[in-house]
A tleap script that builds the chain and sets N, CA, C and O, in Angstrom:
source leaprc.protein.ff14SB
mol = sequence {
  NMET THR THR ASN TYR TYR ASP ILE SER ILE
  PRO ILE MET SER ALA LEU HIE LEU THR LYS
  SER ASP PHE ASP THR LYS ILE LYS THR GLY
  VAL SER LEU VAL ASP PHE TRP ALA THR TRP
  CYS GLY PRO CYS LYS MET ALA ALA PRO VAL
  ILE ASP GLU LEU ALA THR GLU ASN GLU GLY
  LYS ILE LEU VAL GLY LYS VAL ASP VAL ASP
  ALA GLU PRO GLU LEU ALA GLY LYS TYR GLY
  VAL MET SER ILE PRO THR VAL ILE LEU PHE
  LYS ASP GLY LEU GLU ILE GLY ARG GLN VAL
  GLY PHE ALA GLY LYS PRO GLY TYR LEU GLN
  LEU LEU GLN LYS ALA CASN
}
set mol.1.N position { 117.930 109.545 75.389 }
set mol.1.CA position { 116.656 110.241 75.898 }
set mol.1.C position { 115.703 109.328 75.367 }
set mol.1.O position { 115.543 108.889 74.228 }
set mol.2.N position { 115.108 109.138 76.439 }
set mol.2.CA position { 113.577 109.026 75.969 }
set mol.2.C position { 112.329 110.350 76.050 }
set mol.2.O position { 112.263 111.296 76.836 }
set mol.3.N position { 111.480 109.990 74.979 }
set mol.3.CA position { 110.736 111.166 74.545 }
set mol.3.C position { 109.684 110.597 75.678 }
set mol.3.O position { 109.625 109.430 76.066 }
set mol.4.N position { 108.720 111.895 76.195 }
set mol.4.CA position { 107.305 111.261 76.964 }
set mol.4.C position { 106.310 112.212 75.976 }
set mol.4.O position { 106.272 113.416 75.723 }
set mol.5.N position { 105.607 111.150 75.594 }
set mol.5.CA position { 104.640 111.597 75.000 }
set mol.5.C position { 103.143 112.003 75.202 }
set mol.5.O position { 102.196 112.286 74.469 }
set mol.6.N position { 103.395 111.890 76.641 }
set mol.6.CA position { 102.191 112.570 77.306 }
set mol.6.C position { 101.921 113.895 77.627 }
set mol.6.O position { 102.945 114.373 78.114 }
set mol.7.N position { 101.178 114.573 77.591 }
set mol.7.CA position { 101.193 115.829 78.092 }
set mol.7.C position { 100.295 116.037 79.538 }
set mol.7.O position { 99.156 116.503 79.521 }
set mol.8.N position { 100.927 115.655 80.665 }
set mol.8.CA position { 100.298 115.440 82.175 }
set mol.8.C position { 99.379 116.927 82.157 }
set mol.8.O position { 98.337 116.899 82.812 }
set mol.9.N position { 99.691 118.091 81.505 }
set mol.9.CA position { 99.374 119.350 82.112 }
set mol.9.C position { 97.384 119.222 81.331 }
set mol.9.O position { 96.442 119.975 81.578 }
set mol.10.N position { 97.416 118.145 80.524 }
set mol.10.CA position { 95.655 118.832 80.186 }
set mol.10.C position { 95.125 117.346 81.499 }
set mol.10.O position { 95.299 116.151 81.734 }
set mol.11.N position { 94.307 118.761 82.058 }
set mol.11.CA position { 93.304 117.938 82.877 }
set mol.11.C position { 92.179 116.774 82.183 }
set mol.11.O position { 91.697 116.860 81.054 }
set mol.12.N position { 91.941 115.779 83.099 }
set mol.12.CA position { 91.058 114.842 82.579 }
set mol.12.C position { 89.767 114.596 82.868 }
set mol.12.O position { 89.416 113.482 83.257 }
set mol.13.N position { 88.827 115.713 82.695 }
set mol.13.CA position { 87.674 115.263 82.928 }
set mol.13.C position { 86.897 114.128 83.081 }
set mol.13.O position { 87.077 113.439 82.076 }
set mol.14.N position { 85.983 113.496 83.973 }
set mol.14.CA position { 85.579 112.407 83.775 }
set mol.14.C position { 83.687 113.191 84.123 }
set mol.14.O position { 83.340 114.291 84.553 }
set mol.15.N position { 82.929 112.014 83.693 }
set mol.15.CA position { 81.441 112.411 83.451 }
set mol.15.C position { 80.814 112.464 84.623 }
set mol.15.O position { 80.548 111.375 85.133 }
set mol.16.N position { 80.503 113.432 85.192 }
set mol.16.CA position { 79.572 113.191 86.993 }
set mol.16.C position { 78.772 112.683 87.076 }
set mol.16.O position { 77.782 112.812 86.357 }
set mol.17.N position { 78.921 111.804 88.118 }
set mol.17.CA position { 77.771 110.698 88.422 }
set mol.17.C position { 76.720 111.345 89.072 }
set mol.17.O position { 76.979 111.990 90.088 }
set mol.18.N position { 75.203 111.257 88.518 }
set mol.18.CA position { 74.449 111.756 88.804 }
set mol.18.C position { 73.132 110.877 89.917 }
set mol.18.O position { 73.063 109.709 89.536 }
set mol.19.N position { 72.488 111.051 90.697 }
set mol.19.CA position { 71.672 110.177 91.491 }
set mol.19.C position { 70.454 110.946 91.466 }
set mol.19.O position { 70.311 112.111 91.095 }
set mol.20.N position { 69.694 110.234 91.859 }
set mol.20.CA position { 68.002 110.838 91.975 }
set mol.20.C position { 68.027 112.099 93.119 }
set mol.20.O position { 67.181 112.990 93.198 }
set mol.21.N position { 69.160 111.944 93.936 }
set mol.21.CA position { 68.994 113.247 94.662 }
set mol.21.C position { 69.332 114.531 94.433 }
set mol.21.O position { 69.172 115.522 95.146 }
set mol.22.N position { 70.122 114.338 92.696 }
set mol.22.CA position { 70.870 115.582 92.696 }
set mol.22.C position { 70.249 115.894 90.965 }
set mol.22.O position { 69.990 117.052 90.637 }
set mol.23.N position { 70.132 115.160 90.338 }
set mol.23.CA position { 69.501 114.989 88.796 }
set mol.23.C position { 68.866 116.037 88.147 }
set mol.23.O position { 69.166 116.576 87.082 }
set mol.24.N position { 67.784 116.305 89.057 }
set mol.24.CA position { 66.675 117.523 88.234 }
set mol.24.C position { 67.630 118.417 88.578 }
set mol.24.O position { 68.352 118.465 87.582 }
set mol.25.N position { 68.126 119.254 89.507 }
set mol.25.CA position { 68.834 120.107 89.490 }
set mol.25.C position { 69.509 120.386 88.995 }
set mol.25.O position { 69.775 121.557 88.725 }
set mol.26.N position { 70.315 119.025 88.521 }
set mol.26.CA position { 72.237 119.257 87.607 }
set mol.26.C position { 71.623 119.584 86.377 }
set mol.26.O position { 72.204 120.554 85.890 }
set mol.27.N position { 70.672 119.174 85.655 }
set mol.27.CA position { 69.851 119.290 84.229 }
set mol.27.C position { 69.129 120.314 84.090 }
set mol.27.O position { 68.847 120.694 82.954 }
set mol.28.N position { 68.688 120.962 85.174 }
set mol.28.CA position { 67.691 122.094 85.046 }
set mol.28.C position { 67.901 123.216 84.032 }
set mol.28.O position { 66.967 123.918 83.645 }
set mol.29.N position { 69.160 123.359 83.615 }
set mol.29.CA position { 69.616 124.624 82.431 }
set mol.29.C position { 70.498 124.191 82.167 }
set mol.29.O position { 71.337 123.612 82.857 }
set mol.30.N position { 70.433 124.515 80.537 }
set mol.30.CA position { 71.550 124.296 80.167 }
set mol.30.C position { 71.434 122.921 79.113 }
set mol.30.O position { 70.489 122.141 78.992 }
set mol.31.N position { 72.393 122.932 78.600 }
set mol.31.CA position { 72.562 120.948 77.518 }
set mol.31.C position { 73.391 119.976 78.158 }
set mol.31.O position { 74.610 119.994 78.324 }
set mol.32.N position { 72.590 119.176 78.470 }
set mol.32.CA position { 73.145 117.941 79.561 }
set mol.32.C position { 72.932 116.642 78.462 }
set mol.32.O position { 71.989 116.432 77.698 }
set mol.33.N position { 74.348 115.757 78.720 }
set mol.33.CA position { 74.194 114.541 78.045 }
set mol.33.C position { 74.304 113.379 79.505 }
set mol.33.O position { 75.063 113.356 80.474 }
set mol.34.N position { 73.252 112.579 79.115 }
set mol.34.CA position { 73.826 111.780 80.274 }
set mol.34.C position { 73.414 110.385 79.787 }
set mol.34.O position { 72.416 110.049 79.150 }
set mol.35.N position { 74.809 109.406 80.418 }
set mol.35.CA position { 74.858 107.957 80.021 }
set mol.35.C position { 74.035 107.281 80.915 }
set mol.35.O position { 74.098 107.517 82.121 }
set mol.36.N position { 73.520 106.731 80.598 }
set mol.36.CA position { 72.341 105.609 81.546 }
set mol.36.C position { 73.568 104.332 81.539 }
set mol.36.O position { 74.158 104.076 80.489 }
set mol.37.N position { 73.767 103.834 82.389 }
set mol.37.CA position { 74.854 102.288 82.289 }
set mol.37.C position { 75.080 101.859 83.252 }
set mol.37.O position { 74.803 102.499 84.267 }
set mol.38.N position { 75.610 100.738 83.320 }
set mol.38.CA position { 75.821 99.287 84.274 }
set mol.38.C position { 77.105 98.824 84.448 }
set mol.38.O position { 77.536 98.432 83.364 }
set mol.39.N position { 77.658 98.737 85.064 }
set mol.39.CA position { 79.070 97.806 85.782 }
set mol.39.C position { 79.081 96.324 84.633 }
set mol.39.O position { 79.921 95.999 83.794 }
set mol.40.N position { 78.012 95.781 84.963 }
set mol.40.CA position { 78.413 94.513 84.032 }
set mol.40.C position { 78.146 94.694 82.390 }
set mol.40.O position { 78.448 93.762 81.645 }
set mol.41.N position { 77.660 95.730 81.937 }
set mol.41.CA position { 77.348 95.499 80.341 }
set mol.41.C position { 78.783 96.142 80.046 }
set mol.41.O position { 79.412 97.103 80.489 }
set mol.42.N position { 79.094 94.721 78.670 }
set mol.42.CA position { 80.273 95.421 77.954 }
set mol.42.C position { 80.118 96.539 77.020 }
set mol.42.O position { 81.167 97.182 77.073 }
set mol.43.N position { 79.253 97.103 76.139 }
set mol.43.CA position { 78.694 97.979 75.306 }
set mol.43.C position { 79.093 99.392 76.038 }
set mol.43.O position { 79.657 100.340 75.493 }
set mol.44.N position { 78.501 99.270 77.930 }
set mol.44.CA position { 78.439 100.411 78.303 }
set mol.44.C position { 79.602 100.740 78.604 }
set mol.44.O position { 79.835 101.944 78.496 }
set mol.45.N position { 80.929 99.696 79.156 }
set mol.45.CA position { 82.283 99.748 79.135 }
set mol.45.C position { 83.039 100.465 77.990 }
set mol.45.O position { 83.971 101.225 78.250 }
set mol.46.N position { 82.527 100.155 76.387 }
set mol.46.CA position { 83.494 100.990 75.417 }
set mol.46.C position { 83.229 102.518 75.511 }
set mol.46.O position { 84.019 103.452 75.375 }
set mol.47.N position { 81.724 102.514 75.816 }
set mol.47.CA position { 81.401 103.970 75.901 }
set mol.47.C position { 81.745 104.641 77.072 }
set mol.47.O position { 81.785 105.871 77.069 }
set mol.48.N position { 81.972 104.066 77.966 }
set mol.48.CA position { 83.105 105.136 79.211 }
set mol.48.C position { 83.961 105.810 78.985 }
set mol.48.O position { 83.741 106.985 79.279 }
set mol.49.N position { 85.263 105.524 78.413 }
set mol.49.CA position { 86.029 106.329 77.660 }
set mol.49.C position { 85.533 107.741 76.997 }
set mol.49.O position { 85.628 108.929 77.303 }
set mol.50.N position { 84.975 107.017 75.970 }
set mol.50.CA position { 83.861 108.301 74.723 }
set mol.50.C position { 83.102 109.207 75.764 }
set mol.50.O position { 83.041 110.394 75.446 }
set mol.51.N position { 82.501 108.839 76.981 }
set mol.51.CA position { 81.974 110.177 77.596 }
set mol.51.C position { 82.561 110.703 78.305 }
set mol.51.O position { 82.315 111.893 78.501 }
set mol.52.N position { 83.382 110.187 78.860 }
set mol.52.CA position { 84.863 110.604 79.903 }
set mol.52.C position { 85.559 112.009 78.981 }
set mol.52.O position { 85.890 113.153 79.292 }
set mol.53.N position { 85.560 111.154 77.636 }
set mol.53.CA position { 86.599 112.454 76.540 }
set mol.53.C position { 85.295 113.617 76.299 }
set mol.53.O position { 85.484 114.817 76.501 }
set mol.54.N position { 84.244 113.181 75.938 }
set mol.54.CA position { 83.694 114.079 75.932 }
set mol.54.C position { 82.913 115.112 77.091 }
set mol.54.O position { 82.155 116.018 76.746 }
set mol.55.N position { 83.199 114.842 78.299 }
set mol.55.CA position { 82.960 115.970 79.169 }
set mol.55.C position { 84.108 116.575 79.222 }
set mol.55.O position { 84.078 117.760 79.552 }
set mol.56.N position { 85.671 115.834 78.861 }
set mol.56.CA position { 86.589 116.699 78.847 }
set mol.56.C position { 86.851 117.855 78.020 }
set mol.56.O position { 87.599 118.781 78.333 }
set mol.57.N position { 86.014 117.721 76.655 }
set mol.57.CA position { 86.018 118.482 75.930 }
set mol.57.C position { 84.525 119.151 75.733 }
set mol.57.O position { 84.050 119.575 74.679 }
set mol.58.N position { 84.270 119.141 76.279 }
set mol.58.CA position { 83.017 120.291 76.475 }
set mol.58.C position { 82.805 120.757 78.194 }
set mol.58.O position { 81.749 121.213 78.633 }
set mol.59.N position { 83.700 120.591 78.781 }
set mol.59.CA position { 84.087 121.580 80.364 }
set mol.59.C position { 83.458 122.676 80.173 }
set mol.59.O position { 83.874 123.432 79.296 }
set mol.60.N position { 82.312 123.025 80.941 }
set mol.60.CA position { 82.101 124.472 80.774 }
set mol.60.C position { 81.182 124.860 79.984 }
set mol.60.O position { 80.611 125.934 80.172 }
set mol.61.N position { 80.786 123.789 78.637 }
set mol.61.CA position { 80.061 124.101 77.791 }
set mol.61.C position { 78.538 123.394 78.033 }
set mol.61.O position { 77.433 123.903 77.844 }
set mol.62.N position { 78.909 121.927 78.561 }
set mol.62.CA position { 77.608 121.333 78.780 }
set mol.62.C position { 77.480 120.271 80.031 }
set mol.62.O position { 78.497 120.542 80.669 }
set mol.63.N position { 76.913 119.377 80.637 }
set mol.63.CA position { 77.095 118.576 81.303 }
set mol.63.C position { 77.110 117.693 81.106 }
set mol.63.O position { 76.138 117.250 80.494 }
set mol.64.N position { 78.265 116.734 81.488 }
set mol.64.CA position { 78.275 115.279 80.422 }
set mol.64.C position { 78.075 114.398 81.957 }
set mol.64.O position { 78.996 114.296 82.767 }
set mol.65.N position { 76.983 113.924 82.123 }
set mol.65.CA position { 76.476 113.017 83.593 }
set mol.65.C position { 76.603 111.233 82.846 }
set mol.65.O position { 76.758 110.920 81.666 }
set mol.66.N position { 76.504 110.590 83.736 }
set mol.66.CA position { 76.527 108.968 84.301 }
set mol.66.C position { 75.221 108.638 85.138 }
set mol.66.O position { 75.078 109.282 86.178 }
set mol.67.N position { 74.804 108.238 84.992 }
set mol.67.CA position { 73.363 107.197 86.003 }
set mol.67.C position { 73.459 105.726 86.146 }
set mol.67.O position { 73.060 105.089 85.171 }
set mol.68.N position { 73.880 105.091 87.103 }
set mol.68.CA position { 74.483 103.831 87.306 }
set mol.68.C position { 72.952 103.004 87.165 }
set mol.68.O position { 72.382 103.128 88.249 }
set mol.69.N position { 72.147 102.249 86.245 }
set mol.69.CA position { 70.881 101.829 86.690 }
set mol.69.C position { 70.401 101.049 87.479 }
set mol.69.O position { 69.211 101.086 87.793 }
set mol.70.N position { 71.351 100.094 87.999 }
set mol.70.CA position { 71.269 99.233 89.254 }
set mol.70.C position { 71.164 99.929 90.458 }
set mol.70.O position { 70.336 99.667 91.331 }
set mol.71.N position { 72.211 101.044 90.523 }
set mol.71.CA position { 72.026 102.283 91.497 }
set mol.71.C position { 70.607 102.970 91.653 }
set mol.71.O position { 70.026 103.003 92.738 }
set mol.72.N position { 70.046 103.565 90.383 }
set mol.72.CA position { 69.299 104.590 90.403 }
set mol.72.C position { 68.409 104.264 89.168 }
set mol.72.O position { 68.243 104.833 88.089 }
set mol.73.N position { 67.558 102.377 90.107 }
set mol.73.CA position { 66.704 102.145 89.026 }
set mol.73.C position { 64.749 103.319 88.690 }
set mol.73.O position { 63.708 103.339 88.033 }
set mol.74.N position { 65.562 104.050 89.793 }
set mol.74.CA position { 64.171 104.647 89.126 }
set mol.74.C position { 63.932 105.997 88.359 }
set mol.74.O position { 62.921 106.336 87.743 }
set mol.75.N position { 65.237 106.763 88.565 }
set mol.75.CA position { 65.680 107.037 87.279 }
set mol.75.C position { 65.654 106.424 85.628 }
set mol.75.O position { 65.420 106.889 84.513 }
set mol.76.N position { 65.901 105.578 86.004 }
set mol.76.CA position { 66.079 104.316 84.809 }
set mol.76.C position { 64.839 104.289 84.242 }
set mol.76.O position { 64.580 104.283 83.039 }
set mol.77.N position { 63.732 104.267 85.595 }
set mol.77.CA position { 62.418 104.132 84.670 }
set mol.77.C position { 61.796 105.281 84.566 }
set mol.77.O position { 60.895 105.141 83.740 }
set mol.78.N position { 61.821 106.325 84.978 }
set mol.78.CA position { 61.312 107.817 84.943 }
set mol.78.C position { 62.072 108.082 83.302 }
set mol.78.O position { 61.511 109.030 82.752 }
set mol.79.N position { 62.812 107.675 82.727 }
set mol.79.CA position { 63.291 108.103 81.557 }
set mol.79.C position { 62.965 106.681 80.767 }
set mol.79.O position { 63.675 106.692 79.762 }
set mol.80.N position { 62.633 106.166 80.785 }
set mol.80.CA position { 62.177 104.796 79.863 }
set mol.80.C position { 62.916 104.253 79.576 }
set mol.80.O position { 62.803 103.806 78.434 }
set mol.81.N position { 64.201 103.883 80.362 }
set mol.81.CA position { 65.528 103.034 79.951 }
set mol.81.C position { 65.182 101.685 79.961 }
set mol.81.O position { 64.935 101.159 81.046 }
set mol.82.N position { 65.123 101.036 78.927 }
set mol.82.CA position { 65.297 99.576 78.844 }
set mol.82.C position { 66.541 99.021 78.035 }
set mol.82.O position { 66.943 97.861 78.123 }
set mol.83.N position { 67.002 99.834 77.373 }
set mol.83.CA position { 68.364 99.051 77.052 }
set mol.83.C position { 69.722 99.807 77.663 }
set mol.83.O position { 69.674 101.037 77.653 }
set mol.84.N position { 70.183 99.569 77.865 }
set mol.84.CA position { 71.705 100.174 77.631 }
set mol.84.C position { 73.222 99.491 77.037 }
set mol.84.O position { 73.540 98.326 76.798 }
set mol.85.N position { 73.930 100.720 76.933 }
set mol.85.CA position { 73.948 101.943 77.150 }
set mol.85.C position { 72.969 102.664 76.327 }
set mol.85.O position { 72.913 102.473 75.113 }
set mol.86.N position { 71.988 103.707 77.103 }
set mol.86.CA position { 71.406 104.811 76.377 }
set mol.86.C position { 71.392 105.979 77.299 }
set mol.86.O position { 70.949 106.180 78.430 }
set mol.87.N position { 72.366 107.034 75.957 }
set mol.87.CA position { 72.816 108.151 76.127 }
set mol.87.C position { 71.009 108.940 76.156 }
set mol.87.O position { 70.087 108.426 75.522 }
set mol.88.N position { 70.851 110.114 76.939 }
set mol.88.CA position { 69.946 110.901 76.686 }
set mol.88.C position { 70.479 112.079 76.374 }
set mol.88.O position { 71.576 112.116 76.932 }
set mol.89.N position { 70.301 113.009 75.814 }
set mol.89.CA position { 70.315 114.655 75.763 }
set mol.89.C position { 69.268 115.429 76.440 }
set mol.89.O position { 68.122 114.985 76.358 }
set mol.90.N position { 69.473 116.520 77.099 }
set mol.90.CA position { 68.823 117.020 78.066 }
set mol.90.C position { 69.227 118.462 77.718 }
set mol.90.O position { 70.336 118.959 77.917 }
set mol.91.N position { 67.684 119.318 76.923 }
set mol.91.CA position { 68.256 120.649 76.970 }
set mol.91.C position { 67.255 121.598 78.307 }
set mol.91.O position { 66.025 121.621 78.363 }
set mol.92.N position { 68.040 122.175 79.092 }
set mol.92.CA position { 66.814 122.781 80.442 }
set mol.92.C position { 65.679 122.030 81.026 }
set mol.92.O position { 64.598 122.510 81.367 }
set mol.93.N position { 66.148 120.491 81.117 }
set mol.93.CA position { 65.936 119.846 81.985 }
set mol.93.C position { 64.716 118.543 80.677 }
set mol.93.O position { 64.159 117.461 80.859 }
set mol.94.N position { 64.830 119.424 79.582 }
set mol.94.CA position { 63.584 118.313 78.743 }
set mol.94.C position { 64.449 117.430 77.620 }
set mol.94.O position { 65.239 117.904 76.803 }
set mol.95.N position { 64.117 116.111 77.780 }
set mol.95.CA position { 64.772 115.594 76.762 }
set mol.95.C position { 64.617 115.899 75.392 }
set mol.95.O position { 63.439 116.012 75.052 }
set mol.96.N position { 65.377 116.048 74.593 }
set mol.96.CA position { 65.296 116.093 73.083 }
set mol.96.C position { 66.206 115.795 71.789 }
set mol.96.O position { 66.323 116.286 70.666 }
set mol.97.N position { 66.929 114.497 72.686 }
set mol.97.CA position { 66.989 113.324 71.706 }
set mol.97.C position { 67.867 111.648 72.867 }
set mol.97.O position { 68.148 111.339 74.025 }
set mol.98.N position { 67.916 111.144 71.523 }
set mol.98.CA position { 68.527 109.898 72.495 }
set mol.98.C position { 69.120 108.674 71.586 }
set mol.98.O position { 68.653 108.248 70.529 }
set mol.99.N position { 69.927 108.364 72.080 }
set mol.99.CA position { 70.747 107.290 71.803 }
set mol.99.C position { 70.809 105.410 72.591 }
set mol.99.O position { 71.298 104.945 73.620 }
set mol.100.N position { 70.273 105.011 71.791 }
set mol.100.CA position { 70.187 103.553 72.325 }
set mol.100.C position { 71.117 102.657 71.872 }
set mol.100.O position { 71.205 102.458 70.661 }
set mol.101.N position { 71.886 102.035 72.715 }
set mol.101.CA position { 73.409 101.150 72.369 }
set mol.101.C position { 74.547 101.975 72.238 }
set mol.101.O position { 74.330 103.185 72.295 }
set mol.102.N position { 75.719 101.596 72.074 }
set mol.102.CA position { 76.759 102.252 71.698 }
set mol.102.C position { 77.136 102.496 70.083 }
set mol.102.O position { 77.361 101.709 69.164 }
set mol.103.N position { 77.090 104.301 70.190 }
set mol.103.CA position { 77.202 104.885 69.001 }
set mol.103.C position { 78.511 105.356 68.785 }
set mol.103.O position { 78.391 106.226 67.922 }
set mol.104.N position { 79.596 105.264 69.074 }
set mol.104.CA position { 80.810 105.522 69.113 }
set mol.104.C position { 80.453 107.205 69.254 }
set mol.104.O position { 79.427 107.879 69.343 }
set mol.105.N position { 82.501 107.563 69.205 }
set mol.105.CA position { 82.135 109.201 69.659 }
set mol.105.C position { 81.278 110.011 68.213 }
set mol.105.O position { 80.558 110.973 68.483 }
set mol.106.N position { 81.396 109.600 66.834 }
set mol.106.CA position { 80.397 109.828 65.767 }
set mol.106.C position { 79.277 110.028 66.217 }
set mol.106.O position { 78.877 111.176 66.408 }
set mol.107.N position { 78.611 109.058 66.454 }
set mol.107.CA position { 77.166 108.506 67.109 }
set mol.107.C position { 76.700 110.244 68.291 }
set mol.107.O position { 76.100 111.294 68.059 }
set mol.108.N position { 77.343 109.698 69.397 }
set mol.108.CA position { 77.311 111.162 70.284 }
set mol.108.C position { 77.298 112.110 70.070 }
set mol.108.O position { 76.449 112.788 70.649 }
set mol.109.N position { 78.391 112.897 68.929 }
set mol.109.CA position { 78.798 113.741 68.144 }
set mol.109.C position { 77.365 114.356 67.710 }
set mol.109.O position { 76.814 115.423 67.976 }
set mol.110.N position { 77.019 113.311 66.985 }
set mol.110.CA position { 75.665 114.029 65.975 }
set mol.110.C position { 74.224 113.958 66.757 }
set mol.110.O position { 73.234 114.562 66.343 }
set mol.111.N position { 74.230 113.136 67.953 }
set mol.111.CA position { 73.245 113.610 69.275 }
set mol.111.C position { 73.226 115.308 69.887 }
set mol.111.O position { 72.356 116.116 70.213 }
set mol.112.N position { 74.810 115.275 69.812 }
set mol.112.CA position { 74.975 116.773 70.670 }
set mol.112.C position { 74.474 117.395 69.602 }
set mol.112.O position { 73.633 118.137 70.110 }
set mol.113.N position { 74.438 117.639 68.013 }
set mol.113.CA position { 74.125 118.125 67.241 }
set mol.113.C position { 72.583 118.948 67.526 }
set mol.113.O position { 72.204 120.081 67.229 }
set mol.114.N position { 72.097 118.116 68.045 }
set mol.114.CA position { 70.154 118.518 68.404 }
set mol.114.C position { 70.394 119.483 69.476 }
set mol.114.O position { 69.660 120.386 69.075 }
set mol.115.N position { 70.709 119.750 70.135 }
set mol.115.CA position { 70.999 121.003 70.806 }
set mol.115.C position { 71.366 121.921 70.343 }
set mol.115.O position { 71.709 122.737 71.198 }
set mol.116.N position { 71.491 122.266 69.318 }
set mol.116.CA position { 72.220 123.971 68.746 }
set mol.116.C position { 70.662 124.194 67.929 }
set mol.116.O position { 70.443 125.222 67.289 }
savepdb mol mol.pdb
quit
């Protein structure tokens, strides 16, 4: 008999993909953690599962979103994203912190502390 170590009953949330048409509305209230990324970016690929994990752990508490800078260059420009990944923390639509480069889960958790 084999043992299944995976609990498939735990839903896995992924970060919400944001576009210029819904960005302002989605981050308008509450705390939002938004990852600015691109498909060709190596560090962004390392950050992706961490961002998705944060989305799962914080479901219903904060919005965890992603913006593809190639698809949404206007949003990247609006927020001065010059390097990726850049993760920006918003509270009620206003930027309260940012992390440029892959910080790992500890770095993103530290960024989230700014919302308290």
